C-alpha positions as a LaTeX table, in Angstrom:
\begin{tabular}{lrrr}
\hline
Residue & $x$ (\AA) & $y$ (\AA) & $z$ (\AA) \\
\hline
Met1 & 49.89 & 21.08 & $-124.41$ \\
Arg2 & 53.33 & 22.67 & $-124.42$ \\
Ile3 & 56.09 & 20.91 & $-126.35$ \\
Ala4 & 59.59 & 20.15 & $-125.06$ \\
Leu5 & 62.40 & 18.71 & $-127.17$ \\
Ile6 & 65.20 & 17.20 & $-125.10$ \\
Thr7 & 68.43 & 15.66 & $-126.39$ \\
Gly8 & 70.55 & 12.92 & $-124.84$ \\
Thr9 & 67.64 & 11.24 & $-123.05$ \\
Ser10 & 68.80 & 7.61 & $-122.97$ \\
Thr11 & 69.96 & 7.82 & $-119.34$ \\
Gly12 & 70.85 & 10.19 & $-116.54$ \\
Ile13 & 70.02 & 13.88 & $-116.67$ \\
Gly14 & 68.30 & 13.70 & $-120.04$ \\
Leu15 & 66.00 & 10.83 & $-119.07$ \\
Glu16 & 65.09 & 12.40 & $-115.73$ \\
Thr17 & 64.41 & 15.72 & $-117.45$ \\
Ala18 & 62.13 & 14.07 & $-120.00$ \\
Leu19 & 60.21 & 12.33 & $-117.23$ \\
His20 & 59.93 & 15.47 & $-115.09$ \\
Phe21 & 58.59 & 17.60 & $-117.95$ \\
Ala22 & 56.18 & 14.82 & $-118.96$ \\
Arg23 & 54.83 & 14.59 & $-115.41$ \\
Gln24 & 54.23 & 18.34 & $-115.44$ \\
Gly25 & 51.99 & 18.00 & $-118.49$ \\
Tyr26 & 54.40 & 18.63 & $-121.35$ \\
Arg27 & 54.43 & 16.54 & $-124.47$ \\
Val28 & 58.09 & 15.57 & $-124.57$ \\
Phe29 & 60.00 & 14.58 & $-127.68$ \\
Ala30 & 62.90 & 12.67 & $-126.17$ \\
Gly31 & 65.85 & 12.54 & $-128.54$ \\
Ala32 & 68.16 & 9.54 & $-128.40$ \\
Arg33 & 70.00 & 7.20 & $-130.73$ \\
Asn34 & 67.81 & 4.42 & $-129.27$ \\
Pro35 & 64.48 & 6.20 & $-128.67$ \\
Ala36 & 62.57 & 3.11 & $-127.54$ \\
Ala37 & 64.56 & 3.17 & $-124.30$ \\
Val38 & 63.03 & 6.49 & $-123.19$ \\
Glu39 & 59.31 & 5.92 & $-123.84$ \\
Lys40 & 58.53 & 5.54 & $-120.13$ \\
His41 & 55.56 & 7.92 & $-119.80$ \\
Pro42 & 52.46 & 8.46 & $-121.96$ \\
Asn43 & 53.54 & 12.06 & $-122.62$ \\
Ile44 & 56.96 & 11.01 & $-123.92$ \\
Val45 & 57.53 & 10.43 & $-127.62$ \\
Gly46 & 60.82 & 8.71 & $-128.38$ \\
Leu47 & 62.64 & 10.49 & $-131.20$ \\
Lys48 & 65.55 & 8.99 & $-133.10$ \\
Leu49 & 68.15 & 11.74 & $-133.01$ \\
Asp50 & 71.91 & 11.97 & $-133.45$ \\
Val51 & 72.95 & 15.56 & $-132.79$ \\
Asp52 & 76.24 & 14.94 & $-134.63$ \\
Gln53 & 74.41 & 14.57 & $-137.95$ \\
Asp54 & 72.73 & 17.42 & $-139.87$ \\
Glu55 & 70.25 & 15.12 & $-141.59$ \\
Ser56 & 69.25 & 13.43 & $-138.33$ \\
Val57 & 68.50 & 16.80 & $-136.75$ \\
Arg58 & 66.49 & 17.93 & $-139.79$ \\
Ala59 & 64.49 & 14.70 & $-139.85$ \\
Ala60 & 63.77 & 14.81 & $-136.12$ \\
Leu61 & 62.55 & 18.42 & $-136.26$ \\
Glu62 & 60.30 & 17.58 & $-139.18$ \\
Ile63 & 58.67 & 14.81 & $-137.14$ \\
Val64 & 58.10 & 17.22 & $-134.26$ \\
Arg65 & 56.58 & 19.83 & $-136.59$ \\
Gln66 & 54.25 & 17.29 & $-138.20$ \\
Glu67 & 53.10 & 15.73 & $-134.94$ \\
Ala68 & 53.02 & 18.70 & $-132.57$ \\
Gly69 & 53.85 & 21.95 & $-134.33$ \\
Ala70 & 56.36 & 24.28 & $-132.71$ \\
Val71 & 58.87 & 23.56 & $-129.97$ \\
Asp72 & 58.29 & 25.60 & $-126.82$ \\
Val73 & 61.34 & 24.38 & $-124.89$ \\
Leu74 & 64.62 & 22.99 & $-126.22$ \\
Val75 & 66.92 & 21.31 & $-123.71$ \\
Asn76 & 70.38 & 20.61 & $-125.12$ \\
Asn77 & 71.66 & 17.85 & $-122.87$ \\
Ala78 & 73.45 & 15.41 & $-125.20$ \\
Gly79 & 77.12 & 15.20 & $-124.35$ \\
Val80 & 80.21 & 13.04 & $-123.95$ \\
Gly81 & 83.23 & 13.37 & $-121.73$ \\
Phe82 & 86.77 & 12.22 & $-121.10$ \\
Ala83 & 89.88 & 13.26 & $-119.21$ \\
Gly84 & 93.42 & 13.68 & $-120.47$ \\
Ala85 & 96.37 & 16.05 & $-120.55$ \\
Val86 & 96.60 & 18.45 & $-123.50$ \\
Glu87 & 99.83 & 16.80 & $-124.65$ \\
Tyr88 & 98.29 & 13.35 & $-125.04$ \\
Val89 & 94.69 & 13.67 & $-126.25$ \\
Pro90 & 94.50 & 12.81 & $-129.98$ \\
Leu91 & 93.13 & 15.52 & $-132.27$ \\
Glu92 & 90.44 & 13.19 & $-133.59$ \\
Lys93 & 89.12 & 12.74 & $-130.03$ \\
Ile94 & 89.07 & 16.49 & $-129.50$ \\
Arg95 & 87.13 & 17.00 & $-132.72$ \\
Ala96 & 84.66 & 14.27 & $-131.75$ \\
Val97 & 83.86 & 15.75 & $-128.35$ \\
Phe98 & 83.36 & 19.20 & $-129.90$ \\
Glu99 & 81.07 & 17.64 & $-132.53$ \\
Thr100 & 78.66 & 16.39 & $-129.88$ \\
Asn101 & 79.02 & 18.83 & $-126.99$ \\
Phe102 & 79.28 & 22.03 & $-129.01$ \\
Tyr103 & 78.28 & 21.63 & $-132.65$ \\
Gly104 & 75.46 & 19.26 & $-131.72$ \\
Ala105 & 73.91 & 21.88 & $-129.46$ \\
Val106 & 74.42 & 24.56 & $-132.11$ \\
Arg107 & 72.63 & 22.38 & $-134.70$ \\
Met108 & 69.66 & 22.03 & $-132.39$ \\
Met109 & 69.50 & 25.75 & $-131.60$ \\
Lys110 & 69.65 & 26.73 & $-135.26$ \\
Ala111 & 66.84 & 24.26 & $-135.98$ \\
Val112 & 64.36 & 25.74 & $-133.47$ \\
Leu113 & 65.31 & 29.43 & $-133.48$ \\
Pro114 & 63.43 & 30.58 & $-136.62$ \\
Ser115 & 60.10 & 29.36 & $-135.22$ \\
Met116 & 60.76 & 30.73 & $-131.72$ \\
Arg117 & 61.78 & 34.11 & $-133.13$ \\
Glu118 & 58.77 & 34.33 & $-135.42$ \\
Arg119 & 56.37 & 33.36 & $-132.61$ \\
Cys120 & 58.16 & 35.60 & $-130.07$ \\
Ser121 & 58.09 & 32.71 & $-127.64$ \\
Gly122 & 60.35 & 29.91 & $-126.48$ \\
Thr123 & 63.11 & 28.85 & $-124.12$ \\
Ile124 & 66.48 & 27.25 & $-124.87$ \\
Ile125 & 68.25 & 25.47 & $-122.02$ \\
Asn126 & 71.87 & 24.50 & $-122.59$ \\
Val127 & 73.28 & 21.98 & $-120.13$ \\
Thr128 & 76.96 & 22.78 & $-119.81$ \\
Ser129 & 78.80 & 21.80 & $-116.61$ \\
Val130 & 80.63 & 23.31 & $-113.69$ \\
Met131 & 83.51 & 22.69 & $-116.10$ \\
Gly132 & 82.04 & 25.41 & $-118.30$ \\
His133 & 82.75 & 27.85 & $-115.48$ \\
Leu134 & 86.17 & 26.73 & $-114.24$ \\
Thr135 & 89.09 & 24.57 & $-115.30$ \\
Leu136 & 90.98 & 21.67 & $-113.71$ \\
Gly137 & 94.13 & 19.96 & $-114.89$ \\
Cys138 & 93.66 & 17.06 & $-117.33$ \\
His139 & 90.12 & 18.12 & $-118.22$ \\
Ala140 & 90.91 & 20.84 & $-120.75$ \\
Phe141 & 89.01 & 19.71 & $-123.83$ \\
Tyr142 & 85.77 & 18.73 & $-122.10$ \\
Ala143 & 85.87 & 22.10 & $-120.36$ \\
Ala144 & 86.63 & 23.83 & $-123.66$ \\
Thr145 & 83.42 & 22.46 & $-125.20$ \\
Lys146 & 81.41 & 23.64 & $-122.23$ \\
Phe147 & 83.03 & 27.09 & $-122.13$ \\
Ala148 & 82.32 & 27.41 & $-125.84$ \\
Leu149 & 78.67 & 26.46 & $-125.42$ \\
Ala150 & 78.32 & 28.88 & $-122.51$ \\
Ala151 & 79.79 & 31.71 & $-124.61$ \\
Val152 & 77.35 & 31.01 & $-127.43$ \\
Ser153 & 74.51 & 30.86 & $-124.91$ \\
Glu154 & 75.40 & 34.27 & $-123.48$ \\
Ser155 & 75.60 & 35.84 & $-126.93$ \\
Leu156 & 72.36 & 34.17 & $-128.02$ \\
Ala157 & 70.58 & 35.47 & $-124.91$ \\
Ile158 & 71.45 & 39.00 & $-126.02$ \\
Glu159 & 70.33 & 38.38 & $-129.59$ \\
Val160 & 66.95 & 36.82 & $-128.87$ \\
Lys161 & 65.71 & 38.79 & $-125.86$ \\
Pro162 & 63.95 & 41.32 & $-128.16$ \\
Phe163 & 61.94 & 38.36 & $-129.50$ \\
Asn164 & 60.87 & 37.16 & $-126.03$ \\
Val165 & 63.02 & 34.02 & $-126.35$ \\
Arg166 & 64.89 & 33.05 & $-123.21$ \\
Val167 & 68.22 & 31.25 & $-122.84$ \\
Ala168 & 69.59 & 29.62 & $-119.69$ \\
Ile169 & 72.80 & 27.75 & $-118.89$ \\
Ile170 & 72.66 & 24.82 & $-116.45$ \\
Glu171 & 75.99 & 24.04 & $-114.77$ \\
Pro172 & 75.78 & 20.66 & $-112.99$ \\
Gly173 & 78.54 & 19.51 & $-110.70$ \\
Val174 & 79.39 & 15.85 & $-110.24$ \\
Ile175 & 76.12 & 13.99 & $-110.88$ \\
Leu176 & 75.51 & 10.27 & $-110.34$ \\
Thr177 & 74.77 & 9.17 & $-113.91$ \\
Pro178 & 75.88 & 6.28 & $-116.14$ \\
Ile179 & 78.34 & 8.62 & $-117.90$ \\
Trp180 & 80.86 & 7.63 & $-115.21$ \\
Asn181 & 80.70 & 4.03 & $-116.39$ \\
Lys182 & 81.89 & 5.23 & $-119.80$ \\
Ala183 & 84.52 & 7.66 & $-118.52$ \\
Glu184 & 87.82 & 7.59 & $-120.37$ \\
Ala185 & 91.26 & 8.75 & $-119.28$ \\
Leu186 & 93.29 & 9.14 & $-122.46$ \\
Met187 & 96.73 & 8.84 & $-120.93$ \\
Pro188 & 99.59 & 6.40 & $-121.58$ \\
Glu189 & 100.93 & 4.23 & $-118.81$ \\
Gly190 & 103.63 & 5.97 & $-116.80$ \\
His191 & 102.66 & 9.47 & $-117.97$ \\
Pro192 & 104.18 & 12.48 & $-116.15$ \\
Tyr193 & 100.88 & 14.20 & $-115.27$ \\
Gly194 & 100.02 & 12.16 & $-112.19$ \\
Leu195 & 99.61 & 15.23 & $-109.96$ \\
Ala196 & 96.85 & 16.84 & $-112.03$ \\
Met197 & 95.14 & 13.59 & $-113.01$ \\
Gly198 & 95.19 & 12.28 & $-109.46$ \\
Arg199 & 93.58 & 15.44 & $-108.10$ \\
Leu200 & 90.91 & 15.38 & $-110.80$ \\
Trp201 & 89.86 & 11.80 & $-110.02$ \\
Arg202 & 90.09 & 12.39 & $-106.28$ \\
Leu203 & 87.61 & 15.26 & $-106.54$ \\
Phe204 & 85.25 & 13.26 & $-108.75$ \\
Glu205 & 85.39 & 10.14 & $-106.59$ \\
Ala206 & 84.77 & 12.12 & $-103.39$ \\
Gln207 & 81.72 & 13.87 & $-104.87$ \\
Leu208 & 80.32 & 10.61 & $-106.28$ \\
Ala209 & 80.08 & 9.18 & $-102.75$ \\
Asp210 & 76.31 & 9.54 & $-102.13$ \\
Gly211 & 76.40 & 12.36 & $-104.63$ \\
Thr212 & 73.80 & 14.46 & $-106.40$ \\
Met213 & 71.18 & 12.54 & $-108.37$ \\
Pro214 & 70.12 & 13.52 & $-111.91$ \\
Asp215 & 66.55 & 14.37 & $-110.86$ \\
Val216 & 67.98 & 17.40 & $-109.03$ \\
Val217 & 69.23 & 18.73 & $-112.36$ \\
Ala218 & 65.91 & 17.91 & $-114.03$ \\
Arg219 & 64.04 & 20.00 & $-111.47$ \\
Ala220 & 66.52 & 22.85 & $-111.88$ \\
Ile221 & 65.99 & 22.80 & $-115.65$ \\
Tyr222 & 62.21 & 22.92 & $-115.22$ \\
Glu223 & 62.51 & 25.79 & $-112.73$ \\
Ala224 & 64.77 & 27.71 & $-115.13$ \\
Val225 & 62.02 & 27.49 & $-117.75$ \\
His226 & 59.17 & 28.52 & $-115.43$ \\
Thr227 & 60.66 & 30.97 & $-112.95$ \\
Asp228 & 59.39 & 34.54 & $-112.81$ \\
Glu229 & 62.94 & 35.70 & $-112.03$ \\
Pro230 & 65.08 & 34.13 & $-114.76$ \\
Gln231 & 68.84 & 33.95 & $-114.50$ \\
Leu232 & 71.36 & 33.20 & $-117.22$ \\
Arg233 & 73.46 & 30.66 & $-115.28$ \\
Tyr234 & 72.38 & 28.07 & $-112.72$ \\
Ala235 & 74.96 & 26.08 & $-110.76$ \\
Val236 & 73.31 & 22.77 & $-109.80$ \\
Gly237 & 74.48 & 20.56 & $-106.97$ \\
Ala238 & 76.09 & 21.43 & $-103.65$ \\
Asp239 & 79.58 & 20.94 & $-105.07$ \\
Ala240 & 78.87 & 23.09 & $-108.13$ \\
Glu241 & 77.55 & 25.92 & $-106.00$ \\
Val242 & 80.69 & 26.19 & $-103.87$ \\
Met243 & 83.07 & 25.62 & $-106.79$ \\
Val244 & 81.49 & 28.31 & $-108.94$ \\
Ala245 & 81.43 & 30.77 & $-106.04$ \\
Ala246 & 85.09 & 30.07 & $-105.27$ \\
Arg247 & 86.18 & 30.45 & $-108.89$ \\
Asp248 & 84.35 & 33.78 & $-109.15$ \\
Arg249 & 86.28 & 35.10 & $-106.15$ \\
Leu250 & 89.71 & 34.31 & $-107.61$ \\
Ser251 & 91.59 & 35.65 & $-110.58$ \\
Ala252 & 92.62 & 33.23 & $-113.30$ \\
Ala253 & 96.22 & 33.46 & $-112.12$ \\
Glu254 & 95.27 & 32.75 & $-108.50$ \\
Trp255 & 93.20 & 29.73 & $-109.53$ \\
Ala256 & 95.98 & 28.28 & $-111.70$ \\
Arg257 & 98.63 & 28.90 & $-109.05$ \\
Trp258 & 96.65 & 27.07 & $-106.37$ \\
Gln259 & 95.68 & 24.19 & $-108.68$ \\
Ser260 & 99.34 & 23.59 & $-109.59$ \\
Glu261 & 100.64 & 23.66 & $-105.98$ \\
Pro262 & 103.26 & 20.84 & $-105.90$ \\
Asp263 & 102.86 & 19.87 & $-102.24$ \\
Glu264 & 99.75 & 17.71 & $-101.78$ \\
Glu265 & 99.17 & 18.57 & $-98.12$ \\
Val266 & 99.46 & 22.28 & $-98.87$ \\
Phe267 & 97.14 & 21.87 & $-101.85$ \\
Leu268 & 94.44 & 20.12 & $-99.79$ \\
Ala269 & 94.68 & 22.67 & $-97.00$ \\
Gln270 & 94.33 & 25.48 & $-99.51$ \\
Ala271 & 91.39 & 23.69 & $-101.13$ \\
Lys272 & 89.48 & 23.85 & $-97.84$ \\
Glu273 & 90.20 & 27.57 & $-97.65$ \\
Val274 & 89.24 & 28.22 & $-101.28$ \\
Phe275 & 85.97 & 26.27 & $-101.15$ \\
Gly276 & 85.13 & 26.74 & $-97.49$ \\
Val277 & 84.50 & 22.96 & $-97.30$ \\
Asp278 & 86.40 & 19.75 & $-98.00$ \\
Leu279 & 85.56 & 18.56 & $-101.53$ \\
Tyr280 & 88.47 & 16.15 & $-101.90$ \\
Asn281 & 87.40 & 13.58 & $-99.32$ \\
Ala282 & 84.24 & 11.47 & $-99.15$ \\
Pro283 & 81.42 & 11.64 & $-98.37$ \\
Ser284 & 80.24 & 14.13 & $-100.94$ \\
Leu285 & 79.13 & 17.61 & $-100.00$ \\
Asn286 & 75.64 & 16.55 & $-101.10$ \\
Ala287 & 75.68 & 13.74 & $-98.52$ \\
Arg288 & 76.96 & 16.01 & $-95.78$ \\
Arg289 & 74.29 & 18.60 & $-96.45$ \\
Lys290 & 71.59 & 15.94 & $-96.39$ \\
Gly291 & 72.97 & 14.61 & $-93.13$ \\
\hline
\end{tabular}
């Protein structure tokens, strides 16, 4: 039985990924701060894991080694998010989000890489975000963690290919998960960044209207592991696909100039041209494609 180790499995993408791999016959070690919450299939083993802590990662990997041997697939999914303008986000909050989203994933990779390299076998999947491919106002630091993880993933893919170890980056768009119930906007009342913040929330709210479910990401992760034609990056979700394609067509200067357009009607008209669809009004692109 192949072994998958998945982080951030309490809810959402992580939980659905653990269930999907378990249903496909994997023995899944599902990492979470409260592991009892994820033991929802006979192939799932709840694993107490805090990716922010070196000792927690070491202890969790030792349990996996003792009970199952080597890890065949690592899925780095654990993450946190918030919105806020660069001027206002406290440094301690920035450090905390990097600790989980970036350093946490690095801890996990470093823990499994020696075995994968020695066995010349294994796959590492890093769940970043569409925000690891493009930037929006008032989302700088979340995006920075995802860009950083994507950069490490690309470099790692180069390093480990001679050892038959594969790396893939999953870039979900707006996914209907409980993370939105915990979303923070770290801005003071009456702040001057209403234009950027308003557009950010408008996009999110539109794409949450009958939006993409986390099982879509879970299936994409599984496919990235098992495909005969592996890619490095996978945009997941209808919104992510069009956003990534649009960003790749524009220069950084063109993207920033359009995003900072002061006239809202002009901005929305240009958004339709840039994306080829309306992403700023409900229902979501996912809902429209289903319809």
